[in-house]
C-alpha positions as CSV (number, residue, x, y, z in Angstrom):
1,X,-11.9,-17.1,-48.1
2,X,-10.9,-17.8,-44.5
3,X,-9.8,-14.7,-42.7
4,X,-6.3,-14.9,-41.1
5,X,-4.5,-12.7,-38.6
6,X,-0.9,-12.2,-37.8
7,X,0.8,-13.5,-34.6
8,X,1.0,-10.0,-33.2
9,X,-2.7,-9.5,-33.6
10,X,-3.6,-12.9,-32.2
11,X,-1.4,-12.6,-29.1
12,X,-1.6,-9.0,-27.8
13,X,1.3,-8.1,-25.5
14,X,1.0,-6.0,-22.4
15,X,2.2,-2.5,-23.1
16,X,4.9,-0.9,-20.8
17,X,3.9,2.5,-19.8
18,X,6.3,5.3,-20.8
19,X,6.3,8.4,-18.6
20,X,7.0,12.0,-19.3
21,X,10.2,13.6,-18.2
22,X,8.4,15.1,-15.2
23,X,7.8,11.7,-13.7
24,X,7.2,11.2,-9.9
25,X,8.0,8.1,-7.8
26,X,4.3,7.7,-7.1
27,X,3.6,7.2,-10.8
28,X,6.2,4.4,-11.1
29,X,4.9,2.7,-7.9
30,X,1.4,2.9,-9.2
31,X,2.3,1.4,-12.5
32,X,4.3,-1.3,-10.6
33,X,1.1,-2.5,-8.8
34,X,0.1,0.3,-6.4
35,X,-0.8,-1.5,-3.2
36,X,-0.1,-5.0,-4.5
37,X,1.1,-8.1,-2.8
38,X,4.6,-6.7,-2.3
39,X,3.3,-3.6,-0.5
40,X,1.1,-5.7,1.8
41,X,3.8,-8.0,2.8
42,X,6.4,-5.2,3.1
43,X,4.0,-3.2,5.3
44,X,3.6,-6.1,7.7
45,X,7.4,-6.6,7.8
46,X,8.1,-3.0,8.6
47,X,5.3,-2.6,11.2
48,X,6.0,-5.9,12.9
49,X,8.8,-4.6,15.3
50,X,6.1,-2.5,17.0
51,X,5.1,-5.6,18.8
52,X,8.4,-5.8,20.6
53,X,8.6,-2.0,20.9
54,X,5.4,-2.0,22.9
55,X,6.6,-4.8,25.1
56,X,10.0,-3.3,25.8
57,X,8.9,0.2,26.4
58,X,6.0,-0.7,28.8
59,X,7.8,-3.5,30.6
60,X,8.6,-1.2,33.6
61,X,5.0,-1.7,34.5
62,X,6.1,-5.1,35.8
63,X,9.9,-4.8,36.3
64,X,9.4,-1.6,38.4
65,X,6.3,-2.8,40.2
66,X,6.4,-1.7,43.9
67,X,3.4,-3.8,45.0
68,X,5.5,-6.8,45.8
69,X,6.6,-8.7,48.9
70,X,9.8,-7.2,50.3
71,X,12.5,-9.2,52.0
72,X,14.3,-8.0,55.1
73,X,18.0,-7.1,54.9
74,X,20.2,-4.2,55.9
75,X,18.3,-1.6,53.8
76,X,14.7,-2.9,54.0
77,X,13.8,-1.7,57.5
78,X,11.5,1.0,58.9
79,X,12.8,4.5,58.0
80,X,11.2,6.4,60.8
81,X,7.6,7.2,61.3
82,X,7.2,8.7,57.8
83,X,8.0,5.5,56.0
84,X,7.1,2.1,57.4
85,X,8.1,-1.0,55.4
86,X,6.8,-4.4,56.0
87,X,9.3,-7.1,55.1
88,X,9.6,-10.8,55.6
89,X,12.6,-13.1,55.8
90,X,13.8,-14.7,52.6
91,X,14.1,-18.1,54.1
92,X,14.4,-21.2,52.0
93,X,13.5,-19.5,48.7
94,X,16.7,-17.5,48.6
95,X,17.6,-18.9,45.1
96,X,14.3,-17.9,43.6
97,X,14.0,-15.0,41.2
98,X,12.7,-11.6,42.1
99,X,9.4,-10.1,40.9
100,X,10.8,-6.6,40.2
101,X,13.8,-4.4,40.7
102,X,12.0,-2.9,43.7
103,X,12.1,-6.3,45.4
104,X,15.6,-7.2,44.4
105,X,17.4,-3.9,45.1
106,X,15.1,-2.6,47.8
107,X,14.0,0.5,46.0
108,X,11.7,1.8,48.7
109,X,11.4,4.8,51.0
110,X,14.3,7.1,50.4
111,X,15.4,5.0,47.4
112,X,11.9,4.9,45.9
113,X,12.5,7.8,43.5
114,X,15.0,5.6,41.5
115,X,12.3,3.5,39.9
116,X,10.6,6.3,38.1
117,X,13.9,8.0,37.3
118,X,15.0,4.9,35.4
119,X,11.8,5.0,33.4
120,X,12.6,8.6,32.6
121,X,16.1,7.5,31.4
122,X,14.3,5.1,29.0
123,X,12.2,7.9,27.6
124,X,15.3,10.1,27.1
125,X,16.8,7.2,25.2
126,X,13.7,7.2,22.9
127,X,14.1,10.9,22.2
128,X,17.8,10.4,21.4
129,X,17.2,7.4,19.2
130,X,14.6,9.2,17.2
131,X,17.0,12.0,16.4
132,X,20.1,9.8,15.6
133,X,18.2,7.2,13.5
134,X,17.1,9.8,11.0
135,X,20.7,10.7,10.4
136,X,21.7,7.0,10.0
137,X,18.9,6.3,7.5
138,X,19.7,9.4,5.4
139,X,23.5,8.5,5.3
140,X,23.5,4.7,5.0
141,X,20.1,4.0,3.5
142,X,16.6,3.1,4.8
143,X,17.2,-0.6,4.9
144,X,20.5,-0.5,6.8
145,X,19.0,2.2,9.2
146,X,15.9,0.0,9.7
147,X,18.0,-3.1,10.5
148,X,20.3,-1.1,12.8
149,X,17.6,0.3,15.0
150,X,15.6,-2.9,15.2
151,X,18.6,-5.0,16.1
152,X,19.6,-2.3,18.6
153,X,16.1,-2.5,20.2
154,X,16.4,-6.3,20.3
155,X,19.9,-6.6,21.9
156,X,19.6,-3.6,24.1
157,X,16.0,-4.7,25.1
158,X,17.5,-7.8,26.6
159,X,20.4,-6.0,28.2
160,X,18.5,-5.0,31.4
161,X,18.1,-8.6,32.3
162,X,21.8,-8.9,33.2
163,X,21.9,-5.6,35.2
164,X,23.7,-5.8,38.5
165,X,22.3,-2.7,40.1
166,X,20.1,0.4,39.5
167,X,22.9,2.2,37.7
168,X,23.6,-0.5,35.1
169,X,19.8,-1.0,34.8
170,X,19.2,2.7,34.0
171,X,21.9,2.7,31.3
172,X,20.5,-0.5,29.7
173,X,17.0,1.0,29.7
174,X,18.3,4.1,28.1
175,X,19.9,2.0,25.3
176,X,16.6,0.0,24.9
177,X,14.7,3.2,24.5
178,X,17.3,4.4,22.0
179,X,16.5,1.4,19.7
180,X,12.7,1.7,20.2
181,X,12.7,5.4,19.5
182,X,14.7,4.9,16.3
183,X,12.3,2.2,15.1
184,X,9.4,4.5,15.0
185,X,11.2,7.1,12.9
186,X,12.9,4.8,10.4
187,X,10.1,2.3,9.8
188,X,7.7,5.1,8.9
189,X,10.0,6.7,6.4
190,X,11.0,3.4,4.9
191,X,7.4,2.2,4.5
192,X,6.1,5.5,3.1
193,X,8.6,5.5,0.2
194,X,7.1,2.2,-1.1
195,X,3.5,3.4,-1.0
196,X,1.3,5.5,-3.2
197,X,-0.3,8.6,-1.6
198,X,-3.8,7.0,-1.2
199,X,-2.3,4.3,1.1
200,X,0.1,6.3,3.2
201,X,-2.4,7.6,5.7
202,X,-3.9,4.2,6.3
203,X,-0.6,2.4,6.7
204,X,0.7,5.2,8.8
205,X,-2.2,4.8,11.3
206,X,-2.2,1.0,11.5
207,X,-0.1,-0.2,14.4
208,X,0.9,-3.5,16.1
209,X,1.8,-1.6,19.3
210,X,-1.6,-2.6,21.0
211,X,-0.8,-6.3,20.3
212,X,2.5,-5.8,22.1
213,X,0.6,-4.3,25.0
214,X,-1.7,-7.3,25.3
215,X,1.1,-9.8,24.9
216,X,3.1,-8.1,27.6
217,X,0.0,-8.2,29.9
218,X,-0.2,-12.0,29.3
219,X,3.5,-12.5,29.8
220,X,3.5,-10.4,33.0
221,X,0.8,-12.6,34.4
222,X,2.6,-15.9,33.5
223,X,6.2,-15.0,34.2
224,X,7.0,-13.9,37.8
225,X,10.7,-13.3,37.4
226,X,11.5,-9.8,36.0
227,X,14.7,-10.9,34.4
228,X,13.1,-13.6,32.3
229,X,10.3,-11.3,31.5
230,X,12.7,-8.7,30.2
231,X,14.3,-11.2,27.8
232,X,10.9,-12.3,26.5
233,X,9.9,-8.8,25.7
234,X,12.8,-8.4,23.2
235,X,12.7,-11.9,21.8
236,X,10.0,-11.2,19.0
237,X,12.3,-8.7,17.3
238,X,14.7,-11.4,16.1
239,X,12.0,-12.9,13.9
240,X,12.8,-10.0,11.7
241,X,15.9,-11.9,10.6
242,X,13.6,-14.2,8.7
243,X,12.3,-11.3,6.7
244,X,15.8,-10.0,5.8
245,X,15.9,-11.4,2.2
246,X,12.6,-9.6,1.5
247,X,13.6,-6.2,2.8
248,X,14.4,-3.9,0.0
249,X,16.2,-0.5,-0.1
250,X,14.1,2.5,-0.9
251,X,14.3,3.2,-4.6
252,X,14.0,6.9,-4.0
253,X,17.0,6.9,-1.7
254,X,19.0,4.9,-4.2
255,X,18.1,7.4,-6.9
256,X,19.3,10.3,-4.7
257,X,22.6,8.4,-4.4
258,X,22.7,8.1,-8.2
259,X,22.5,4.3,-8.0
260,X,20.2,4.0,-11.0
261,X,20.8,0.2,-11.7
262,X,20.1,-0.7,-8.1
263,X,16.9,1.4,-8.1
264,X,15.8,-0.3,-11.3
265,X,16.4,-3.7,-9.8
266,X,14.3,-2.9,-6.7
267,X,11.4,-1.7,-8.9
268,X,11.8,-4.8,-11.1
269,X,11.3,-7.0,-8.0
270,X,8.3,-5.0,-6.9
271,X,6.7,-5.3,-10.3
272,X,7.4,-9.0,-10.4
273,X,5.8,-9.5,-7.0
274,X,2.7,-7.6,-8.2
275,X,2.7,-9.4,-11.6
276,X,3.2,-6.1,-13.5
277,X,5.6,-5.2,-16.3
278,X,9.1,-4.0,-15.3
279,X,9.6,-0.3,-15.6
280,X,11.9,0.8,-18.5
281,X,15.4,1.9,-17.8
282,X,14.6,5.2,-19.5
283,X,11.7,5.7,-17.1
284,X,14.0,5.2,-14.1
285,X,16.6,7.6,-15.5
286,X,13.9,10.3,-16.0
287,X,12.7,9.7,-12.5
288,X,16.3,10.1,-11.1
289,X,16.7,13.4,-13.0
290,X,13.4,14.7,-11.4
291,X,14.4,13.6,-7.9
292,X,17.9,15.1,-8.1
293,X,16.4,18.3,-9.3
294,X,14.0,18.3,-6.4
295,X,17.0,17.8,-4.0
296,X,18.8,20.8,-5.5
297,X,15.7,23.0,-5.0
298,X,15.0,21.7,-1.5
299,X,15.2,24.3,1.2
300,X,18.3,24.1,3.4
301,X,18.1,23.6,7.2
302,X,19.5,27.1,7.9
303,X,16.9,28.7,5.6
304,X,14.1,26.7,7.4
305,X,15.2,28.0,10.8
306,X,15.4,31.5,9.4
307,X,11.8,31.3,8.2
308,X,10.6,29.9,11.5
309,X,12.3,32.8,13.4
310,X,11.0,35.5,11.1
311,X,7.5,34.2,10.3
312,X,5.5,34.7,13.5
313,X,2.4,32.8,12.2
314,X,4.5,29.8,11.2
315,X,6.3,29.8,14.6
316,X,3.0,30.0,16.4
317,X,1.6,27.0,14.5
318,X,4.8,25.0,15.2
319,X,4.6,25.8,19.0
320,X,0.9,24.7,19.1
321,X,1.6,21.4,17.3
322,X,4.6,20.8,19.5
323,X,2.7,21.5,22.7
324,X,-0.2,19.2,21.5
325,X,2.3,16.4,20.7
326,X,4.0,16.8,24.1
327,X,0.7,16.8,25.9
328,X,-0.6,13.7,24.2
329,X,2.7,11.9,24.8
330,X,2.9,12.8,28.5
331,X,-0.8,11.8,29.0
332,X,-0.5,8.5,27.2
333,X,2.7,7.3,28.8
334,X,1.7,8.7,32.2
335,X,-1.4,6.6,32.1
336,X,0.4,3.5,30.7
337,X,3.1,3.4,33.3
338,X,0.6,4.1,36.1
339,X,-1.5,1.0,35.4
340,X,0.6,-0.8,38.0
341,X,-0.8,1.6,40.6
342,X,-4.5,1.1,39.6
343,X,-6.8,-1.3,41.3
344,X,-6.8,-4.8,40.0
345,X,-4.0,-6.8,38.3
346,X,-1.5,-4.8,36.3
347,X,-1.5,-7.5,33.7
348,X,-5.2,-7.2,33.1
349,X,-5.1,-3.4,33.2
350,X,-2.4,-3.4,30.5
351,X,-4.4,-6.0,28.4
352,X,-7.5,-3.8,28.5
353,X,-5.4,-0.8,27.4
354,X,-4.2,-2.8,24.4
355,X,-7.8,-3.5,23.4
356,X,-8.6,0.2,23.6
357,X,-5.6,1.0,21.5
358,X,-6.8,-1.4,18.9
359,X,-10.2,0.3,18.8
360,X,-8.4,3.6,18.3
361,X,-7.0,2.6,14.9
362,X,-10.3,2.4,13.0
363,X,-11.7,5.4,15.0
364,X,-8.8,7.5,13.7
365,X,-9.3,6.4,10.1
366,X,-13.0,7.2,10.3
367,X,-12.5,10.6,11.9
């Protein structure tokens, strides 16, 4: 007799994994594909603004370059024996652009300190943006916070191009720094909440900042006018608008806001992108219960500060890490902004720095 089988035996179906009540977001993400196609594309989209960030932040290398020809006027004259300025008449090229703010606004001699002070304003803006952006992303969501800081970086990054003097230029550079500082905080939080633990370190180290450095070096070599160069540095950020339909809200943040259906829809899209079964609603509800319980048990800010003050060992470790971070930041940006003072072309110096920064990425992963 010929052996027969039922339809259910002949066509096995993929089983949807059911989790225990103590479920973690990492378990759901792993079951939805781990580091699948969605995570790969999403990682690129969130890291992409670093290209514009590198160009905007390091653009003072060219816009504040003092190694330019100066044109004679009421302020560009010898300032005594301690400061001699060589200038030439503007002549028939009066309508041509300026190579830097030093050339246009005569920021030399007694006004030379203004150039570096403006760069400091930009760095203060970065610090401010990093603090404010975290509050925005916690209150309004990772997606909205991410779009807010990236668009701020884009619009404010172009703003210095229409400055009418050192004062307005300083304010616009502060705002540009505000957007760039916010990007580095929000993008990392947004990205990490879509990744499993095994990929968080790798994606946290990978950066497109070096590519921005190299592109800025090439642009600085090709474009002589500092205003056009300023616009170009911020232009790449608006490509992000093409990615908008693919940017999703963090499912973990949605669950902390008790938006269970929205979180389930996000995880459904992730699973579809990765060709995996959609998580069950019961699984998402159990995950939400776990996350809300974690939020209740989380230590309040006042208690954290109290522990830092009372625990000397913890305070010492915090101070050591803070000092190491400050030292590395001062050293890196100090060298980066000083490439205009090194021998050779600033554009080539910056391009070489970008290459070294790219080499740093695999070196950090290995070490």
